[in-house]
mmCIF file of the N, C-alpha and C atoms, coordinates in Angstrom:
data_MODEL
# 
_entry.id   MODEL 
# 
loop_
_atom_site.group_PDB 
_atom_site.id 
_atom_site.type_symbol 
_atom_site.label_atom_id 
_atom_site.label_alt_id 
_atom_site.label_comp_id 
_atom_site.label_asym_id 
_atom_site.label_entity_id 
_atom_site.label_seq_id 
_atom_site.pdbx_PDB_ins_code 
_atom_site.Cartn_x 
_atom_site.Cartn_y 
_atom_site.Cartn_z 
_atom_site.occupancy 
_atom_site.B_iso_or_equiv 
_atom_site.pdbx_formal_charge 
_atom_site.auth_seq_id 
_atom_site.auth_comp_id 
_atom_site.auth_asym_id 
_atom_site.auth_atom_id 
_atom_site.pdbx_PDB_model_num 
ATOM 1   N N  . MET A 1 1  ? 0.864  -1.166 -0.064  1.00 0.00 ? 1  MET A N  1 
ATOM 2   C CA . MET A 1 1  ? -0.049 0.134  -0.019  1.00 0.00 ? 1  MET A CA 1 
ATOM 3   C C  . MET A 1 1  ? 0.956  1.249  0.158   1.00 0.00 ? 1  MET A C  1 
ATOM 4   N N  . VAL A 1 2  ? 1.946  1.017  0.456   1.00 0.00 ? 2  VAL A N  1 
ATOM 5   C CA . VAL A 1 2  ? 2.919  2.390  0.666   1.00 0.00 ? 2  VAL A CA 1 
ATOM 6   C C  . VAL A 1 2  ? 3.591  2.740  -0.549  1.00 0.00 ? 2  VAL A C  1 
ATOM 7   N N  . GLY A 1 3  ? 3.800  1.555  -1.776  1.00 0.00 ? 3  GLY A N  1 
ATOM 8   C CA . GLY A 1 3  ? 4.251  1.915  -2.967  1.00 0.00 ? 3  GLY A CA 1 
ATOM 9   C C  . GLY A 1 3  ? 3.158  2.636  -3.773  1.00 0.00 ? 3  GLY A C  1 
ATOM 10  N N  . PHE A 1 4  ? 1.910  2.389  -3.696  1.00 0.00 ? 4  PHE A N  1 
ATOM 11  C CA . PHE A 1 4  ? 0.871  3.317  -4.488  1.00 0.00 ? 4  PHE A CA 1 
ATOM 12  C C  . PHE A 1 4  ? 0.634  4.556  -3.973  1.00 0.00 ? 4  PHE A C  1 
ATOM 13  N N  . SER A 1 5  ? 0.880  4.822  -2.823  1.00 0.00 ? 5  SER A N  1 
ATOM 14  C CA . SER A 1 5  ? 0.581  6.335  -2.185  1.00 0.00 ? 5  SER A CA 1 
ATOM 15  C C  . SER A 1 5  ? 1.685  7.168  -2.746  1.00 0.00 ? 5  SER A C  1 
ATOM 16  N N  . ALA A 1 6  ? 3.222  6.548  -2.639  1.00 0.00 ? 6  ALA A N  1 
ATOM 17  C CA . ALA A 1 6  ? 4.277  7.102  -3.057  1.00 0.00 ? 6  ALA A CA 1 
ATOM 18  C C  . ALA A 1 6  ? 4.378  7.482  -4.654  1.00 0.00 ? 6  ALA A C  1 
ATOM 19  N N  . MET A 1 7  ? 3.500  6.386  -5.418  1.00 0.00 ? 7  MET A N  1 
ATOM 20  C CA . MET A 1 7  ? 3.705  6.528  -6.836  1.00 0.00 ? 7  MET A CA 1 
ATOM 21  C C  . MET A 1 7  ? 2.668  7.765  -7.089  1.00 0.00 ? 7  MET A C  1 
ATOM 22  N N  . GLY A 1 8  ? 1.319  7.630  -6.502  1.00 0.00 ? 8  GLY A N  1 
ATOM 23  C CA . GLY A 1 8  ? 0.611  8.730  -6.491  1.00 0.00 ? 8  GLY A CA 1 
ATOM 24  C C  . GLY A 1 8  ? 1.148  10.390 -6.193  1.00 0.00 ? 8  GLY A C  1 
ATOM 25  N N  . PHE A 1 9  ? 1.890  10.272 -5.310  1.00 0.00 ? 9  PHE A N  1 
ATOM 26  C CA . PHE A 1 9  ? 2.570  11.686 -4.787  1.00 0.00 ? 9  PHE A CA 1 
ATOM 27  C C  . PHE A 1 9  ? 3.570  11.887 -6.019  1.00 0.00 ? 9  PHE A C  1 
ATOM 28  N N  . LEU A 1 10 ? 4.345  10.916 -6.516  1.00 0.00 ? 10 LEU A N  1 
ATOM 29  C CA . LEU A 1 10 ? 5.232  11.263 -7.589  1.00 0.00 ? 10 LEU A CA 1 
ATOM 30  C C  . LEU A 1 10 ? 4.473  11.749 -8.819  1.00 0.00 ? 10 LEU A C  1 
ATOM 31  N N  . GLN A 1 11 ? 3.361  11.054 -9.230  1.00 0.00 ? 11 GLN A N  1 
ATOM 32  C CA . GLN A 1 11 ? 2.598  11.427 -10.391 1.00 0.00 ? 11 GLN A CA 1 
ATOM 33  C C  . GLN A 1 11 ? 2.148  12.877 -10.143 1.00 0.00 ? 11 GLN A C  1 
ATOM 34  N N  . SER A 1 12 ? 1.577  13.336 -8.984  1.00 0.00 ? 12 SER A N  1 
ATOM 35  C CA . SER A 1 12 ? 1.051  14.697 -8.706  1.00 0.00 ? 12 SER A CA 1 
ATOM 36  C C  . SER A 1 12 ? 2.414  15.907 -8.713  1.00 0.00 ? 12 SER A C  1 
ATOM 37  N N  . VAL A 1 13 ? 3.434  15.381 -8.287  1.00 0.00 ? 13 VAL A N  1 
ATOM 38  C CA . VAL A 1 13 ? 4.547  16.417 -7.964  1.00 0.00 ? 13 VAL A CA 1 
ATOM 39  C C  . VAL A 1 13 ? 5.460  16.352 -9.430  1.00 0.00 ? 13 VAL A C  1 
ATOM 40  N N  . LEU A 1 14 ? 5.392  15.576 -10.111 1.00 0.00 ? 14 LEU A N  1 
ATOM 41  C CA . LEU A 1 14 ? 6.381  15.267 -11.241 1.00 0.00 ? 14 LEU A CA 1 
ATOM 42  C C  . LEU A 1 14 ? 6.097  16.466 -12.254 1.00 0.00 ? 14 LEU A C  1 
ATOM 43  N N  . PRO A 1 15 ? 4.816  16.935 -12.670 1.00 0.00 ? 15 PRO A N  1 
ATOM 44  C CA . PRO A 1 15 ? 4.698  18.066 -13.746 1.00 0.00 ? 15 PRO A CA 1 
ATOM 45  C C  . PRO A 1 15 ? 5.249  19.098 -13.340 1.00 0.00 ? 15 PRO A C  1 
ATOM 46  N N  . TYR A 1 16 ? 5.086  19.491 -11.923 1.00 0.00 ? 16 TYR A N  1 
ATOM 47  C CA . TYR A 1 16 ? 5.539  20.814 -11.316 1.00 0.00 ? 16 TYR A CA 1 
ATOM 48  C C  . TYR A 1 16 ? 7.119  20.760 -11.297 1.00 0.00 ? 16 TYR A C  1 
ATOM 49  N N  . VAL A 1 17 ? 7.616  19.712 -10.746 1.00 0.00 ? 17 VAL A N  1 
ATOM 50  C CA . VAL A 1 17 ? 9.242  19.535 -10.969 1.00 0.00 ? 17 VAL A CA 1 
ATOM 51  C C  . VAL A 1 17 ? 9.605  19.850 -12.494 1.00 0.00 ? 17 VAL A C  1 
ATOM 52  N N  . GLN A 1 18 ? 8.907  19.198 -13.488 1.00 0.00 ? 18 GLN A N  1 
ATOM 53  C CA . GLN A 1 18 ? 9.220  19.364 -15.022 1.00 0.00 ? 18 GLN A CA 1 
ATOM 54  C C  . GLN A 1 18 ? 9.141  20.769 -15.415 1.00 0.00 ? 18 GLN A C  1 
ATOM 55  N N  . ILE A 1 19 ? 8.232  21.534 -14.884 1.00 0.00 ? 19 ILE A N  1 
ATOM 56  C CA . ILE A 1 19 ? 7.963  23.187 -15.047 1.00 0.00 ? 19 ILE A CA 1 
ATOM 57  C C  . ILE A 1 19 ? 9.203  23.828 -14.694 1.00 0.00 ? 19 ILE A C  1 
ATOM 58  N N  . ALA A 1 20 ? 9.701  23.488 -13.560 1.00 0.00 ? 20 ALA A N  1 
ATOM 59  C CA . ALA A 1 20 ? 10.519 24.414 -12.683 1.00 0.00 ? 20 ALA A CA 1 
ATOM 60  C C  . ALA A 1 20 ? 11.690 23.897 -13.431 1.00 0.00 ? 20 ALA A C  1 
ATOM 61  N N  . LEU A 1 21 ? 12.158 22.697 -13.784 1.00 0.00 ? 21 LEU A N  1 
ATOM 62  C CA . LEU A 1 21 ? 13.458 22.389 -14.507 1.00 0.00 ? 21 LEU A CA 1 
ATOM 63  C C  . LEU A 1 21 ? 13.373 23.136 -15.895 1.00 0.00 ? 21 LEU A C  1 
ATOM 64  N N  . SER A 1 22 ? 12.322 23.053 -16.540 1.00 0.00 ? 22 SER A N  1 
ATOM 65  C CA . SER A 1 22 ? 12.294 23.523 -17.831 1.00 0.00 ? 22 SER A CA 1 
ATOM 66  C C  . SER A 1 22 ? 12.512 25.211 -17.789 1.00 0.00 ? 22 SER A C  1 
ATOM 67  N N  . VAL A 1 23 ? 11.944 25.862 -16.687 1.00 0.00 ? 23 VAL A N  1 
ATOM 68  C CA . VAL A 1 23 ? 12.195 27.361 -16.759 1.00 0.00 ? 23 VAL A CA 1 
ATOM 69  C C  . VAL A 1 23 ? 13.713 27.549 -16.575 1.00 0.00 ? 23 VAL A C  1 
ATOM 70  N N  . LEU A 1 24 ? 14.221 26.725 -15.608 1.00 0.00 ? 24 LEU A N  1 
ATOM 71  C CA . LEU A 1 24 ? 15.498 27.166 -15.185 1.00 0.00 ? 24 LEU A CA 1 
ATOM 72  C C  . LEU A 1 24 ? 16.590 26.817 -16.317 1.00 0.00 ? 24 LEU A C  1 
ATOM 73  N N  . LEU A 1 25 ? 16.292 25.712 -17.047 1.00 0.00 ? 25 LEU A N  1 
ATOM 74  C CA . LEU A 1 25 ? 17.050 25.279 -17.902 1.00 0.00 ? 25 LEU A CA 1 
ATOM 75  C C  . LEU A 1 25 ? 16.917 26.533 -19.288 1.00 0.00 ? 25 LEU A C  1 
ATOM 76  N N  . ILE A 1 26 ? 15.604 26.859 -19.481 1.00 0.00 ? 26 ILE A N  1 
ATOM 77  C CA . ILE A 1 26 ? 15.724 28.175 -20.094 1.00 0.00 ? 26 ILE A CA 1 
ATOM 78  C C  . ILE A 1 26 ? 16.395 29.297 -19.958 1.00 0.00 ? 26 ILE A C  1 
ATOM 79  N N  . VAL A 1 27 ? 16.185 29.745 -18.590 1.00 0.00 ? 27 VAL A N  1 
ATOM 80  C CA . VAL A 1 27 ? 16.963 30.807 -18.203 1.00 0.00 ? 27 VAL A CA 1 
ATOM 81  C C  . VAL A 1 27 ? 18.708 30.541 -18.279 1.00 0.00 ? 27 VAL A C  1 
ATOM 82  N N  . CYS A 1 28 ? 19.075 29.290 -17.905 1.00 0.00 ? 28 CYS A N  1 
ATOM 83  C CA . CYS A 1 28 ? 20.721 29.041 -18.029 1.00 0.00 ? 28 CYS A CA 1 
ATOM 84  C C  . CYS A 1 28 ? 20.979 28.992 -19.579 1.00 0.00 ? 28 CYS A C  1 
ATOM 85  N N  . VAL A 1 29 ? 20.106 28.821 -20.516 1.00 0.00 ? 29 VAL A N  1 
ATOM 86  C CA . VAL A 1 29 ? 20.483 28.733 -21.759 1.00 0.00 ? 29 VAL A CA 1 
ATOM 87  C C  . VAL A 1 29 ? 20.570 30.357 -22.508 1.00 0.00 ? 29 VAL A C  1 
ATOM 88  N N  . LEU A 1 30 ? 19.606 31.110 -21.966 1.00 0.00 ? 30 LEU A N  1 
ATOM 89  C CA . LEU A 1 30 ? 19.455 32.481 -22.474 1.00 0.00 ? 30 LEU A CA 1 
ATOM 90  C C  . LEU A 1 30 ? 20.711 33.220 -21.847 1.00 0.00 ? 30 LEU A C  1 
ATOM 91  N N  . LEU A 1 31 ? 21.197 32.704 -20.723 1.00 0.00 ? 31 LEU A N  1 
ATOM 92  C CA . LEU A 1 31 ? 22.357 33.792 -19.974 1.00 0.00 ? 31 LEU A CA 1 
ATOM 93  C C  . LEU A 1 31 ? 23.616 33.528 -20.718 1.00 0.00 ? 31 LEU A C  1 
ATOM 94  N N  . GLN A 1 32 ? 23.705 32.256 -21.140 1.00 0.00 ? 32 GLN A N  1 
ATOM 95  C CA . GLN A 1 32 ? 25.190 32.194 -21.823 1.00 0.00 ? 32 GLN A CA 1 
ATOM 96  C C  . GLN A 1 32 ? 25.223 32.999 -22.800 1.00 0.00 ? 32 GLN A C  1 
ATOM 97  N N  . ARG A 1 33 ? 26.572 33.484 -22.832 1.00 0.00 ? 33 ARG A N  1 
ATOM 98  C CA . ARG A 1 33 ? 26.898 34.432 -23.827 1.00 0.00 ? 33 ARG A CA 1 
ATOM 99  C C  . ARG A 1 33 ? 27.686 33.632 -24.938 1.00 0.00 ? 33 ARG A C  1 
ATOM 100 N N  . THR A 1 34 ? 27.336 34.123 -26.180 1.00 0.00 ? 34 THR A N  1 
ATOM 101 C CA . THR A 1 34 ? 27.561 33.219 -27.501 1.00 0.00 ? 34 THR A CA 1 
ATOM 102 C C  . THR A 1 34 ? 29.013 33.830 -27.874 1.00 0.00 ? 34 THR A C  1 
ATOM 103 N N  . GLY A 1 35 ? 29.922 32.671 -28.570 1.00 0.00 ? 35 GLY A N  1 
ATOM 104 C CA . GLY A 1 35 ? 31.153 33.197 -28.691 1.00 0.00 ? 35 GLY A CA 1 
ATOM 105 C C  . GLY A 1 35 ? 31.095 34.233 -29.965 1.00 0.00 ? 35 GLY A C  1 
ATOM 106 N N  . ALA A 1 36 ? 30.079 33.990 -30.922 1.00 0.00 ? 36 ALA A N  1 
ATOM 107 C CA . ALA A 1 36 ? 30.129 34.685 -32.038 1.00 0.00 ? 36 ALA A CA 1 
ATOM 108 C C  . ALA A 1 36 ? 29.211 36.091 -31.580 1.00 0.00 ? 36 ALA A C  1 
ATOM 109 N N  . ALA A 1 37 ? 29.671 37.275 -31.458 1.00 0.00 ? 37 ALA A N  1 
ATOM 110 C CA . ALA A 1 37 ? 28.825 38.245 -31.081 1.00 0.00 ? 37 ALA A CA 1 
ATOM 111 C C  . ALA A 1 37 ? 28.377 39.135 -32.130 1.00 0.00 ? 37 ALA A C  1 
ATOM 112 N N  . LEU A 1 38 ? 27.649 40.239 -31.884 1.00 0.00 ? 38 LEU A N  1 
ATOM 113 C CA . LEU A 1 38 ? 27.003 40.982 -32.929 1.00 0.00 ? 38 LEU A CA 1 
ATOM 114 C C  . LEU A 1 38 ? 28.012 41.204 -33.984 1.00 0.00 ? 38 LEU A C  1 
ATOM 115 N N  . GLY A 1 39 ? 29.008 41.548 -33.894 1.00 0.00 ? 39 GLY A N  1 
ATOM 116 C CA . GLY A 1 39 ? 30.273 41.913 -34.875 1.00 0.00 ? 39 GLY A CA 1 
ATOM 117 C C  . GLY A 1 39 ? 30.310 40.797 -35.768 1.00 0.00 ? 39 GLY A C  1 
ATOM 118 N N  . GLY A 1 40 ? 30.233 39.502 -35.603 1.00 0.00 ? 40 GLY A N  1 
ATOM 119 C CA . GLY A 1 40 ? 30.513 38.705 -36.498 1.00 0.00 ? 40 GLY A CA 1 
ATOM 120 C C  . GLY A 1 40 ? 29.226 38.647 -37.593 1.00 0.00 ? 40 GLY A C  1 
ATOM 121 N N  . ALA A 1 41 ? 28.017 39.464 -37.320 1.00 0.00 ? 41 ALA A N  1 
ATOM 122 C CA . ALA A 1 41 ? 27.026 39.565 -38.437 1.00 0.00 ? 41 ALA A CA 1 
ATOM 123 C C  . ALA A 1 41 ? 27.563 40.564 -39.412 1.00 0.00 ? 41 ALA A C  1 
ATOM 124 N N  . PHE A 1 42 ? 28.490 41.682 -38.853 1.00 0.00 ? 42 PHE A N  1 
ATOM 125 C CA . PHE A 1 42 ? 28.719 42.545 -39.654 1.00 0.00 ? 42 PHE A CA 1 
ATOM 126 C C  . PHE A 1 42 ? 30.185 42.399 -40.231 1.00 0.00 ? 42 PHE A C  1 
ATOM 127 N N  . GLY A 1 43 ? 30.767 41.120 -40.195 1.00 0.00 ? 43 GLY A N  1 
ATOM 128 C CA . GLY A 1 43 ? 32.120 40.861 -41.057 1.00 0.00 ? 43 GLY A CA 1 
ATOM 129 C C  . GLY A 1 43 ? 33.467 41.142 -40.063 1.00 0.00 ? 43 GLY A C  1 
ATOM 130 N N  . ALA A 1 44 ? 33.119 40.985 -38.979 1.00 0.00 ? 44 ALA A N  1 
ATOM 131 C CA . ALA A 1 44 ? 34.320 41.195 -37.881 1.00 0.00 ? 44 ALA A CA 1 
ATOM 132 C C  . ALA A 1 44 ? 34.983 39.772 -37.657 1.00 0.00 ? 44 ALA A C  1 
ATOM 133 N N  . ASP A 1 45 ? 36.213 39.875 -37.130 1.00 0.00 ? 45 ASP A N  1 
ATOM 134 C CA . ASP A 1 45 ? 36.729 38.688 -36.996 1.00 0.00 ? 45 ASP A CA 1 
ATOM 135 C C  . ASP A 1 45 ? 36.548 37.859 -35.770 1.00 0.00 ? 45 ASP A C  1 
ATOM 136 N N  . ASN A 1 46 ? 35.655 36.632 -35.938 1.00 0.00 ? 46 ASN A N  1 
ATOM 137 C CA . ASN A 1 46 ? 35.451 35.929 -34.946 1.00 0.00 ? 46 ASN A CA 1 
ATOM 138 C C  . ASN A 1 46 ? 36.073 34.676 -34.684 1.00 0.00 ? 46 ASN A C  1 
ATOM 139 N N  . PHE A 1 47 ? 37.338 34.658 -35.343 1.00 0.00 ? 47 PHE A N  1 
ATOM 140 C CA . PHE A 1 47 ? 37.958 33.372 -35.042 1.00 0.00 ? 47 PHE A CA 1 
ATOM 141 C C  . PHE A 1 47 ? 38.571 33.281 -33.608 1.00 0.00 ? 47 PHE A C  1 
ATOM 142 N N  . SER A 1 48 ? 39.045 34.303 -33.083 1.00 0.00 ? 48 SER A N  1 
ATOM 143 C CA . SER A 1 48 ? 39.820 34.378 -31.774 1.00 0.00 ? 48 SER A CA 1 
ATOM 144 C C  . SER A 1 48 ? 38.612 34.175 -30.765 1.00 0.00 ? 48 SER A C  1 
ATOM 145 N N  . SER A 1 49 ? 37.531 34.829 -30.973 1.00 0.00 ? 49 SER A N  1 
ATOM 146 C CA . SER A 1 49 ? 36.475 34.465 -29.835 1.00 0.00 ? 49 SER A CA 1 
ATOM 147 C C  . SER A 1 49 ? 35.877 33.239 -29.689 1.00 0.00 ? 49 SER A C  1 
ATOM 148 N N  . GLY A 1 50 ? 36.114 32.222 -30.808 1.00 0.00 ? 50 GLY A N  1 
ATOM 149 C CA . GLY A 1 50 ? 35.533 30.845 -30.740 1.00 0.00 ? 50 GLY A CA 1 
ATOM 150 C C  . GLY A 1 50 ? 36.340 30.177 -29.869 1.00 0.00 ? 50 GLY A C  1 
ATOM 151 N N  . PHE A 1 51 ? 37.832 30.294 -29.693 1.00 0.00 ? 51 PHE A N  1 
ATOM 152 C CA . PHE A 1 51 ? 38.573 29.588 -28.754 1.00 0.00 ? 51 PHE A CA 1 
ATOM 153 C C  . PHE A 1 51 ? 38.840 30.229 -27.412 1.00 0.00 ? 51 PHE A C  1 
ATOM 154 N N  . HIS A 1 52 ? 38.054 30.255 -26.465 1.00 0.00 ? 52 HIS A N  1 
ATOM 155 C CA . HIS A 1 52 ? 38.413 30.893 -25.410 1.00 0.00 ? 52 HIS A CA 1 
ATOM 156 C C  . HIS A 1 52 ? 38.024 29.692 -24.138 1.00 0.00 ? 52 HIS A C  1 
ATOM 157 N N  . THR A 1 53 ? 38.650 29.923 -23.172 1.00 0.00 ? 53 THR A N  1 
ATOM 158 C CA . THR A 1 53 ? 38.498 29.006 -21.889 1.00 0.00 ? 53 THR A CA 1 
ATOM 159 C C  . THR A 1 53 ? 37.363 29.686 -20.948 1.00 0.00 ? 53 THR A C  1 
ATOM 160 N N  . ARG A 1 54 ? 36.416 28.753 -20.664 1.00 0.00 ? 54 ARG A N  1 
ATOM 161 C CA . ARG A 1 54 ? 35.300 29.249 -19.733 1.00 0.00 ? 54 ARG A CA 1 
ATOM 162 C C  . ARG A 1 54 ? 35.842 29.513 -18.326 1.00 0.00 ? 54 ARG A C  1 
ATOM 163 N N  . ARG A 1 55 ? 35.661 30.552 -17.633 1.00 0.00 ? 55 ARG A N  1 
ATOM 164 C CA . ARG A 1 55 ? 35.933 30.920 -16.317 1.00 0.00 ? 55 ARG A CA 1 
ATOM 165 C C  . ARG A 1 55 ? 35.022 31.302 -15.312 1.00 0.00 ? 55 ARG A C  1 
ATOM 166 N N  . GLY A 1 56 ? 34.946 31.056 -14.115 1.00 0.00 ? 56 GLY A N  1 
ATOM 167 C CA . GLY A 1 56 ? 34.209 31.917 -13.174 1.00 0.00 ? 56 GLY A CA 1 
ATOM 168 C C  . GLY A 1 56 ? 32.787 31.436 -13.320 1.00 0.00 ? 56 GLY A C  1 
ATOM 169 N N  . LEU A 1 57 ? 31.793 32.410 -13.561 1.00 0.00 ? 57 LEU A N  1 
ATOM 170 C CA . LEU A 1 57 ? 30.495 32.117 -13.671 1.00 0.00 ? 57 LEU A CA 1 
ATOM 171 C C  . LEU A 1 57 ? 30.137 31.704 -14.816 1.00 0.00 ? 57 LEU A C  1 
ATOM 172 N N  . GLU A 1 58 ? 30.662 31.791 -15.852 1.00 0.00 ? 58 GLU A N  1 
ATOM 173 C CA . GLU A 1 58 ? 30.504 31.276 -17.217 1.00 0.00 ? 58 GLU A CA 1 
ATOM 174 C C  . GLU A 1 58 ? 30.649 29.846 -17.003 1.00 0.00 ? 58 GLU A C  1 
ATOM 175 N N  . LYS A 1 59 ? 31.821 29.187 -16.695 1.00 0.00 ? 59 LYS A N  1 
ATOM 176 C CA . LYS A 1 59 ? 31.725 27.756 -16.335 1.00 0.00 ? 59 LYS A CA 1 
ATOM 177 C C  . LYS A 1 59 ? 30.943 27.262 -15.392 1.00 0.00 ? 59 LYS A C  1 
ATOM 178 N N  . THR A 1 60 ? 30.406 27.850 -14.231 1.00 0.00 ? 60 THR A N  1 
ATOM 179 C CA . THR A 1 60 ? 29.270 27.386 -13.581 1.00 0.00 ? 60 THR A CA 1 
ATOM 180 C C  . THR A 1 60 ? 27.995 27.404 -14.194 1.00 0.00 ? 60 THR A C  1 
ATOM 181 N N  . LEU A 1 61 ? 27.824 28.461 -15.188 1.00 0.00 ? 61 LEU A N  1 
ATOM 182 C CA . LEU A 1 61 ? 26.412 28.212 -15.739 1.00 0.00 ? 61 LEU A CA 1 
ATOM 183 C C  . LEU A 1 61 ? 26.488 27.144 -16.918 1.00 0.00 ? 61 LEU A C  1 
ATOM 184 N N  . PHE A 1 62 ? 27.876 27.182 -17.364 1.00 0.00 ? 62 PHE A N  1 
ATOM 185 C CA . PHE A 1 62 ? 27.802 25.858 -18.373 1.00 0.00 ? 62 PHE A CA 1 
ATOM 186 C C  . PHE A 1 62 ? 27.529 24.484 -17.928 1.00 0.00 ? 62 PHE A C  1 
ATOM 187 N N  . TYR A 1 63 ? 27.851 24.382 -16.572 1.00 0.00 ? 63 TYR A N  1 
ATOM 188 C CA . TYR A 1 63 ? 27.816 23.120 -16.066 1.00 0.00 ? 63 TYR A CA 1 
ATOM 189 C C  . TYR A 1 63 ? 26.432 23.039 -15.459 1.00 0.00 ? 63 TYR A C  1 
ATOM 190 N N  . ALA A 1 64 ? 25.743 24.014 -14.988 1.00 0.00 ? 64 ALA A N  1 
ATOM 191 C CA . ALA A 1 64 ? 24.440 23.970 -14.420 1.00 0.00 ? 64 ALA A CA 1 
ATOM 192 C C  . ALA A 1 64 ? 23.493 23.755 -15.707 1.00 0.00 ? 64 ALA A C  1 
ATOM 193 N N  . THR A 1 65 ? 23.713 24.172 -16.933 1.00 0.00 ? 65 THR A N  1 
ATOM 194 C CA . THR A 1 65 ? 23.018 23.935 -18.166 1.00 0.00 ? 65 THR A CA 1 
ATOM 195 C C  . THR A 1 65 ? 22.954 22.548 -18.435 1.00 0.00 ? 65 THR A C  1 
ATOM 196 N N  . ILE A 1 66 ? 24.296 22.108 -18.513 1.00 0.00 ? 66 ILE A N  1 
ATOM 197 C CA . ILE A 1 66 ? 24.292 20.478 -18.644 1.00 0.00 ? 66 ILE A CA 1 
ATOM 198 C C  . ILE A 1 66 ? 23.510 19.664 -17.492 1.00 0.00 ? 66 ILE A C  1 
ATOM 199 N N  . THR A 1 67 ? 23.653 20.074 -16.270 1.00 0.00 ? 67 THR A N  1 
ATOM 200 C CA . THR A 1 67 ? 22.957 19.224 -15.159 1.00 0.00 ? 67 THR A CA 1 
ATOM 201 C C  . THR A 1 67 ? 21.645 19.259 -15.123 1.00 0.00 ? 67 THR A C  1 
ATOM 202 N N  . LEU A 1 68 ? 21.131 20.511 -15.565 1.00 0.00 ? 68 LEU A N  1 
ATOM 203 C CA . LEU A 1 68 ? 19.690 20.818 -15.767 1.00 0.00 ? 68 LEU A CA 1 
ATOM 204 C C  . LEU A 1 68 ? 18.991 19.954 -17.040 1.00 0.00 ? 68 LEU A C  1 
ATOM 205 N N  . GLY A 1 69 ? 19.746 19.890 -18.102 1.00 0.00 ? 69 GLY A N  1 
ATOM 206 C CA . GLY A 1 69 ? 19.471 19.359 -19.148 1.00 0.00 ? 69 GLY A CA 1 
ATOM 207 C C  . GLY A 1 69 ? 19.396 17.674 -18.839 1.00 0.00 ? 69 GLY A C  1 
ATOM 208 N N  . ILE A 1 70 ? 20.325 17.081 -18.230 1.00 0.00 ? 70 ILE A N  1 
ATOM 209 C CA . ILE A 1 70 ? 20.111 15.889 -17.919 1.00 0.00 ? 70 ILE A CA 1 
ATOM 210 C C  . ILE A 1 70 ? 19.176 15.613 -16.749 1.00 0.00 ? 70 ILE A C  1 
ATOM 211 N N  . LEU A 1 71 ? 18.824 16.625 -15.805 1.00 0.00 ? 71 LEU A N  1 
ATOM 212 C CA . LEU A 1 71 ? 17.729 16.345 -14.866 1.00 0.00 ? 71 LEU A CA 1 
ATOM 213 C C  . LEU A 1 71 ? 16.254 16.081 -15.522 1.00 0.00 ? 71 LEU A C  1 
ATOM 214 N N  . PHE A 1 72 ? 16.311 17.113 -16.628 1.00 0.00 ? 72 PHE A N  1 
ATOM 215 C CA . PHE A 1 72 ? 14.976 17.190 -17.238 1.00 0.00 ? 72 PHE A CA 1 
ATOM 216 C C  . PHE A 1 72 ? 14.681 15.971 -17.942 1.00 0.00 ? 72 PHE A C  1 
ATOM 217 N N  . ALA A 1 73 ? 15.810 15.698 -18.616 1.00 0.00 ? 73 ALA A N  1 
ATOM 218 C CA . ALA A 1 73 ? 15.609 14.296 -19.406 1.00 0.00 ? 73 ALA A CA 1 
ATOM 219 C C  . ALA A 1 73 ? 15.258 13.147 -18.577 1.00 0.00 ? 73 ALA A C  1 
ATOM 220 N N  . LEU A 1 74 ? 15.715 12.984 -17.536 1.00 0.00 ? 74 LEU A N  1 
ATOM 221 C CA . LEU A 1 74 ? 15.536 11.888 -16.424 1.00 0.00 ? 74 LEU A CA 1 
ATOM 222 C C  . LEU A 1 74 ? 13.992 12.205 -16.041 1.00 0.00 ? 74 LEU A C  1 
ATOM 223 N N  . SER A 1 75 ? 13.604 13.407 -15.707 1.00 0.00 ? 75 SER A N  1 
ATOM 224 C CA . SER A 1 75 ? 12.319 13.287 -15.060 1.00 0.00 ? 75 SER A CA 1 
ATOM 225 C C  . SER A 1 75 ? 11.225 13.057 -16.093 1.00 0.00 ? 75 SER A C  1 
ATOM 226 N N  . ALA A 1 76 ? 11.649 13.660 -17.598 1.00 0.00 ? 76 ALA A N  1 
ATOM 227 C CA . ALA A 1 76 ? 10.906 12.909 -18.756 1.00 0.00 ? 76 ALA A CA 1 
ATOM 228 C C  . ALA A 1 76 ? 10.605 11.585 -18.808 1.00 0.00 ? 76 ALA A C  1 
ATOM 229 N N  . LEU A 1 77 ? 11.604 10.914 -18.410 1.00 0.00 ? 77 LEU A N  1 
ATOM 230 C CA . LEU A 1 77 ? 11.960 9.374  -18.663 1.00 0.00 ? 77 LEU A CA 1 
ATOM 231 C C  . LEU A 1 77 ? 11.106 8.611  -17.545 1.00 0.00 ? 77 LEU A C  1 
ATOM 232 N N  . ILE A 1 78 ? 11.003 9.290  -16.320 1.00 0.00 ? 78 ILE A N  1 
ATOM 233 C CA . ILE A 1 78 ? 10.290 8.920  -15.390 1.00 0.00 ? 78 ILE A CA 1 
ATOM 234 C C  . ILE A 1 78 ? 8.902  8.987  -15.352 1.00 0.00 ? 78 ILE A C  1 
ATOM 235 N N  . ASN A 1 79 ? 8.667  10.234 -15.812 1.00 0.00 ? 79 ASN A N  1 
ATOM 236 C CA . ASN A 1 79 ? 6.961  10.549 -16.186 1.00 0.00 ? 79 ASN A CA 1 
ATOM 237 C C  . ASN A 1 79 ? 6.583  9.457  -17.393 1.00 0.00 ? 79 ASN A C  1 
ATOM 238 N N  . LEU A 1 80 ? 7.228  9.176  -18.250 1.00 0.00 ? 80 LEU A N  1 
ATOM 239 C CA . LEU A 1 80 ? 6.813  8.272  -19.117 1.00 0.00 ? 80 LEU A CA 1 
ATOM 240 C C  . LEU A 1 80 ? 6.731  6.739  -18.808 1.00 0.00 ? 80 LEU A C  1 
ATOM 241 N N  . LEU A 1 81 ? 7.607  6.485  -17.665 1.00 0.00 ? 81 LEU A N  1 
ATOM 242 C CA . LEU A 1 81 ? 7.689  4.988  -17.246 1.00 0.00 ? 81 LEU A CA 1 
ATOM 243 C C  . LEU A 1 81 ? 6.527  4.983  -16.034 1.00 0.00 ? 81 LEU A C  1 
ATOM 244 N N  . ILE A 1 82 ? 6.035  6.106  -15.613 1.00 0.00 ? 82 ILE A N  1 
ATOM 245 C CA . ILE A 1 82 ? 4.914  5.677  -14.600 1.00 0.00 ? 82 ILE A CA 1 
ATOM 246 C C  . ILE A 1 82 ? 3.508  5.971  -14.995 1.00 0.00 ? 82 ILE A C  1 
ATOM 247 N N  . SER A 1 83 ? 3.640  6.618  -16.251 1.00 0.00 ? 83 SER A N  1 
ATOM 248 C CA . SER A 1 83 ? 2.023  6.713  -16.725 1.00 0.00 ? 83 SER A CA 1 
ATOM 249 C C  . SER A 1 83 ? 1.588  5.755  -17.744 1.00 0.00 ? 83 SER A C  1 
# 
């Protein structure tokens, strides 16, 4: 009987978890700075901007985006398996 109540709780909470993860994932993707800035659209040299090392907040944001993407994919898989 315990398994069924836990499953029901998971089914009721999982959509809200997926919504929160998707919003956080969108925010992380939008906050990342691209290597080819606006100057690339007007013919500026973009070769040096494509090869840089992520440091500080940029590196943390990069890893957070990967982690949120994996968590969102796992939550979608769990939702698929329990429904």
